[in-house]
C-alpha positions in Angstrom: 2.7 -20.6 16.0 4.0 -17.1 15.5 1.9 -14.6 13.4 2.8 -12.5 10.4 3.2 -8.5 11.1 1.4 -6.9 8.5 1.6 -2.7 8.1 -1.4 -1.8 9.8 -2.5 0.1 6.7 -2.8 -3.1 4.7 -6.2 -4.0 5.9 -8.5 -2.8 3.5 -12.4 -1.8 4.8 -14.4 -2.9 1.3 -12.6 -6.2 0.3 -11.7 -9.6 2.0 -8.0 -9.2 3.6 -6.5 -12.6 2.6 -3.0 -13.4 3.7 -1.6 -13.0 0.1 -3.3 -9.6 -0.3 -1.9 -8.3 3.2 1.6 -9.6 2.4 1.6 -7.6 -0.8 0.3 -4.1 0.5 2.7 -4.5 3.2 5.6 -4.7 1.1 4.4 -1.8 -1.2 3.7 0.5 2.0 7.1 -0.2 3.6 8.4 0.9 0.0 6.1 4.1 0.3 7.0 4.4 4.1 10.4 5.7 3.0 9.8 7.8 -0.1 7.2 8.5 -3.1 7.5 6.2 -5.5 6.3 5.4 -9.0 4.7 1.5 -9.5 7.9 0.8 -11.5 10.3 1.4 -8.8 8.2 -0.4 -6.5 7.9 -3.4 -8.3 11.4 -3.4 -8.7 12.2 -2.9 -4.7 9.7 -5.4 -3.7 10.5 -8.4 -6.5 6.7 -8.4 -7.4 5.2 -7.9 -10.9 3.7 -4.6 -11.9 0.4 -5.5 -12.5 0.1 -6.8 -8.7 1.6 -3.3 -7.7 -1.1 -1.8 -9.4 -4.2 -4.0 -8.6 -2.9 -3.3 -4.7 -2.2 0.7 -5.4 -5.7 1.2 -6.9 -6.9 -0.6 -3.8 -5.2 1.5 -1.5 -6.3 4.7 -3.7 -9.8 4.0 -3.3 -9.4 3.4 0.6 -7.4 6.8 0.4 -4.4 5.6 1.8 -1.9 6.3 -1.1 -2.8 9.0 -3.6 -1.2 9.5 -7.1 0.6 12.7 -8.0 -0.2 14.5 -11.1 2.6 13.8 -14.2 3.7 10.8 -15.9 4.8 8.8 -14.8 2.5 8.6 -11.8 4.4 9.1 -8.4 2.5 7.3 -5.7 2.7 8.5 -1.8 0.8 8.0 1.3 -2.0 10.1 2.2 -1.7 9.6 6.2 -5.1 9.0 6.0 -4.1 5.1 7.5 -2.4 6.9 10.5 -5.7 9.4 11.5 -7.5 5.6 11.5 -5.1 4.3 13.7 -5.3 7.4 16.1 -8.9 7.1 16.3 -9.1 3.3 17.1 -7.0 3.7 20.2 
């Protein structure tokens, strides 16, 4: 049986990492890997609902993996913290 590949930063420390959440965060992080983006654009590119995107962005923000840039609409960007965690684990 093949295991599904999730984005390394999709795993969060403060919540239970269930398959649906990991899939959603992986899709969001894959979009943000390419460029900064707002939640509406991420929802359009991933085909997920806006509310789901906001929920997972806030979870990722609480862990320091993404950040909101000032201004309206909020632009979301990766912080690089997730990469630092990966380097420290090896």
